[in-house]
C-alpha positions as CSV (number, residue, x, y, z in Angstrom):
1,M,32.0,83.1,17.8
2,L,34.9,84.8,16.5
3,K,32.2,87.3,14.0
4,F,30.2,87.8,16.6
5,F,33.0,88.9,18.3
6,I,34.4,91.5,15.8
7,V,30.9,92.9,15.0
8,T,30.2,93.5,18.6
9,L,34.4,94.9,18.8
10,L,32.8,97.5,16.1
11,M,29.6,97.9,18.0
12,F,31.5,99.0,21.2
13,S,34.0,101.3,19.1
14,G,31.4,103.2,17.7
15,G,29.2,103.2,21.1
16,M,32.1,104.1,23.2
17,L,32.7,107.5,21.2
18,L,29.3,108.3,20.6
19,L,29.0,107.9,24.5
20,H,32.0,110.5,24.6
21,I,30.4,112.8,22.9
22,I,27.0,113.1,24.3
23,L,28.8,113.6,27.2
24,Q,31.1,116.1,26.2
25,L,27.9,118.0,24.4
26,L,25.7,117.7,27.6
27,I,28.4,119.1,29.3
28,L,31.4,121.4,27.7
29,R,29.1,122.7,24.4
30,K,32.0,121.3,22.7
31,I,33.8,117.6,21.3
32,T,37.5,117.4,21.6
33,I,39.6,113.7,21.6
34,T,43.0,113.2,22.7
35,K,44.9,110.2,22.1
36,K,45.6,109.8,25.3
37,Q,42.3,109.6,25.7
38,L,41.9,106.9,22.5
39,L,44.9,104.3,24.4
40,V,42.4,104.1,27.6
41,W,39.7,103.2,25.3
42,I,41.2,100.5,23.4
43,P,41.9,97.8,25.6
44,E,38.3,98.7,27.8
45,I,36.5,97.8,24.3
46,I,38.4,94.9,23.8
47,L,37.5,94.2,26.9
48,F,34.1,94.7,27.5
49,S,33.8,93.1,24.0
50,A,35.1,89.7,24.9
51,F,32.9,90.2,27.8
52,F,29.7,90.4,26.2
53,T,30.7,87.6,23.8
54,F,31.3,85.1,26.4
55,M,28.5,86.0,28.1
56,N,26.6,85.3,24.8
57,F,27.7,81.5,25.4
58,V,27.4,81.4,28.8
59,K,25.2,81.9,31.3
60,F,26.0,84.5,34.1
61,S,24.8,85.5,37.5
62,L,22.0,87.9,36.7
63,F,22.7,90.4,39.6
64,V,26.3,89.4,41.3
65,V,27.5,90.8,37.6
66,P,25.7,94.2,37.1
67,L,27.0,94.8,41.1
68,F,30.7,94.0,40.0
69,L,30.5,96.3,36.8
70,A,28.6,99.0,38.9
71,L,32.5,99.4,40.9
72,I,33.9,100.5,38.1
73,P,32.7,103.8,38.3
74,S,32.2,104.1,41.9
75,Y,36.4,103.3,41.6
76,N,37.6,106.4,43.8
77,F,35.2,106.1,47.1
78,T,36.0,102.4,47.0
79,I,39.3,101.0,45.3
80,A,41.3,103.6,45.3
81,P,41.8,104.1,49.5
82,L,43.1,100.9,48.7
83,R,45.7,102.1,46.2
84,F,46.8,105.5,47.8
85,L,47.4,103.3,50.9
86,F,49.7,100.5,49.7
87,L,50.9,101.6,46.2
88,N,51.4,105.1,47.0
89,K,53.3,107.2,49.6
90,T,50.7,109.1,51.9
91,K,51.5,111.7,55.1
92,R,49.0,111.2,57.8
93,A,47.8,115.2,58.5
94,T,47.1,115.1,62.8
95,D,47.6,119.0,62.6
96,I,44.0,118.7,60.5
97,E,42.1,116.0,61.9
98,Q,43.0,117.4,65.2
99,K,41.3,120.6,63.7
100,L,38.2,118.7,62.4
101,E,37.6,116.3,65.6
102,K,37.6,119.9,67.4
103,K,34.9,120.5,65.6
104,G,33.0,116.6,66.2
105,F,34.4,115.9,62.7
106,K,36.6,112.0,63.1
107,Y,37.6,111.1,60.0
108,K,41.8,110.6,58.9
109,V,43.3,112.4,56.6
110,R,46.2,111.8,54.2
111,I,48.4,113.7,52.4
112,T,49.1,112.4,49.2
113,N,51.6,114.2,46.6
114,L,51.0,113.2,42.8
115,K,51.7,114.7,39.7
116,S,47.9,115.6,39.1
117,P,46.8,117.2,42.6
118,N,43.6,116.1,43.9
119,A,41.3,116.6,46.9
120,F,38.3,113.7,48.0
121,A,36.7,111.8,50.1
122,T,36.9,108.1,50.1
123,G,35.7,104.6,52.0
124,I,32.3,104.2,52.2
125,I,32.1,102.4,55.9
126,P,33.3,103.6,59.3
127,F,36.7,102.5,59.4
128,Y,37.9,102.6,55.5
129,K,36.5,106.5,55.2
130,M,39.2,108.6,55.1
131,I,40.4,112.3,53.1
132,F,43.0,113.0,50.5
133,I,44.5,116.1,49.9
134,D,47.8,116.9,47.8
135,K,50.7,118.8,49.3
136,K,50.1,121.3,46.4
137,I,46.6,122.3,47.4
138,L,48.0,122.9,50.9
139,N,51.1,124.3,49.1
140,T,48.7,127.0,46.9
141,L,45.5,127.9,50.2
142,S,46.0,129.6,52.8
143,E,45.5,127.7,56.4
144,E,41.7,128.8,56.3
145,Q,41.1,128.3,52.3
146,A,43.1,124.6,52.7
147,L,40.3,123.9,55.7
148,G,37.5,125.0,53.5
149,I,38.5,121.9,50.8
150,I,38.7,119.4,53.7
151,Y,35.2,120.7,54.7
152,H,33.7,120.4,51.1
153,E,35.1,116.6,51.5
154,V,33.8,116.1,55.0
155,G,30.8,117.4,54.2
156,H,30.6,114.3,51.0
157,H,30.9,112.0,54.2
158,E,28.5,113.5,56.6
159,L,26.0,113.7,53.7
160,H,26.1,110.2,53.2
161,H,27.4,111.6,49.2
162,L,29.5,108.4,49.0
163,K,26.7,106.0,49.4
164,K,24.4,107.5,47.4
165,M,26.9,107.9,44.0
166,L,26.9,103.8,45.2
167,S,23.7,103.5,44.6
168,V,22.5,105.5,41.9
169,N,25.9,103.5,40.3
170,I,24.3,100.4,40.5
171,L,21.0,101.5,39.5
172,V,22.7,102.6,36.4
173,T,24.4,99.8,35.4
174,L,21.5,96.7,36.2
175,I,19.7,99.0,34.0
176,G,22.5,99.4,31.2
177,F,23.5,95.9,31.7
178,Y,19.4,94.5,31.3
179,I,19.5,96.6,28.3
180,L,22.5,95.0,26.8
181,R,21.7,92.0,27.8
182,L,18.4,92.1,25.9
183,N,20.3,93.2,22.8
184,V,23.5,91.1,22.6
185,Q,22.2,88.1,20.4
186,N,22.0,90.6,18.0
187,P,25.5,92.9,18.2
188,Y,23.6,95.1,15.5
189,Y,21.5,96.3,18.6
190,T,24.1,96.6,20.8
191,L,24.5,100.2,19.7
192,G,20.6,101.0,20.6
193,G,21.9,100.0,23.9
194,I,24.6,101.7,24.1
195,I,22.5,105.1,23.5
196,V,20.5,104.6,26.3
197,F,23.1,103.5,28.7
198,A,25.2,107.0,27.9
199,C,21.7,109.2,28.9
200,L,20.9,107.2,31.5
201,F,25.1,107.6,32.8
202,A,24.8,111.5,31.9
203,F,21.9,111.6,33.6
204,S,23.4,110.0,37.0
205,A,26.7,112.9,36.3
206,L,24.8,115.7,35.3
207,G,21.6,115.9,37.7
208,V,22.9,113.6,40.6
209,Q,26.3,113.9,41.3
210,Y,26.4,118.4,40.0
211,K,24.1,118.1,43.2
212,L,26.2,116.7,45.5
213,E,29.0,118.9,44.5
214,Y,27.1,121.8,45.4
215,Q,25.8,120.3,48.7
216,A,29.2,119.5,50.0
217,D,30.1,123.4,49.0
218,S,27.5,124.8,51.2
219,F,28.5,122.4,54.2
220,A,32.1,123.8,53.8
221,A,30.9,127.2,53.4
222,K,28.6,127.1,56.4
223,H,31.7,125.4,58.1
224,T,34.2,128.3,56.9
225,S,32.6,130.7,55.5
226,K,31.8,132.3,52.1
227,E,34.0,134.2,51.1
228,N,36.5,132.0,52.6
229,M,35.1,128.7,49.8
230,I,34.7,131.4,46.8
231,L,38.4,132.2,47.7
232,A,39.5,128.6,48.0
233,L,38.0,127.2,44.7
234,Q,39.3,130.4,42.4
235,N,42.7,130.6,43.8
236,L,42.9,126.5,43.1
237,D,41.4,126.7,39.4
238,P,45.3,127.4,38.0
239,L,46.5,124.3,39.9
240,F,44.5,122.4,38.6
241,N,44.6,123.9,34.4
242,N,41.8,126.1,34.7
243,R,39.5,123.0,35.1
244,I,37.4,124.5,38.2
245,S,36.3,127.2,35.6
246,K,35.4,125.3,33.1
247,G,33.4,121.9,35.3
248,G,33.4,118.4,33.4
249,I,31.3,115.2,34.2
250,S,31.8,115.1,37.7
251,H,31.1,118.6,38.9
252,P,29.6,121.5,38.0
253,K,31.5,125.3,36.4
254,L,32.8,127.2,38.5
255,V,30.7,130.1,37.8
256,K,27.4,127.7,39.1
257,R,29.6,127.1,42.3
258,I,29.6,130.3,43.2
259,A,26.5,130.9,42.9
260,N,25.3,127.9,45.0
261,I,26.9,129.1,47.9
262,N,25.8,132.6,48.2
263,N,22.3,131.8,47.5
264,E,23.2,129.8,51.2
265,K,21.1,130.8,53.4
């Protein structure tokens, strides 16, 4: 078992590195690996290597385990709400909630104050649905621009994006799980399984999530204005260290988002 674990550990190390390179080449057209990323990878690699080693000797449920693993990429809208509510101090934005309610949208809005500012929709069941927006965003933007960002997150809820992404994550995880399980008897094949899984993950990020972000931008532009939404994204870019301009795994580049908003009828 020890030999199997060591070989699997090496395969996952190479696989994680390869996954990172593939995604960066597809999205950013360049390769960067930071010390912080390596520190995050180490426990993940050890955990998954131990998991697949154990799975080689013990019979696991072929359905429950993939569903559990699917929660990992769905963290922001399944587990994060509980973490923010119970481990972080948040303030309820009743004034924003009242403005949304006048337009027929009933959502709880919470203001956070984190080192890395963000705004996101979360929760996939009615009483669990919330919108989080950081205090720094509200201080940076005008009231109308901040409302545009809020409407972007409302769009994720109203268009059922969270359920769609959870479904995609479950499907991709199921496929990846069974590909790896077929190869788990021979860890030398695990690397090939990881490459296939990386391609599936890249497709879900680039093909599905980008489309959902475009739809949420269009939703916000309809409920405020095209000019307001574009200004909101442009003014937020410096606060996010130009990450909005560059885009990433979950969001397209700013220039493409602006083009999508302008093309909205």
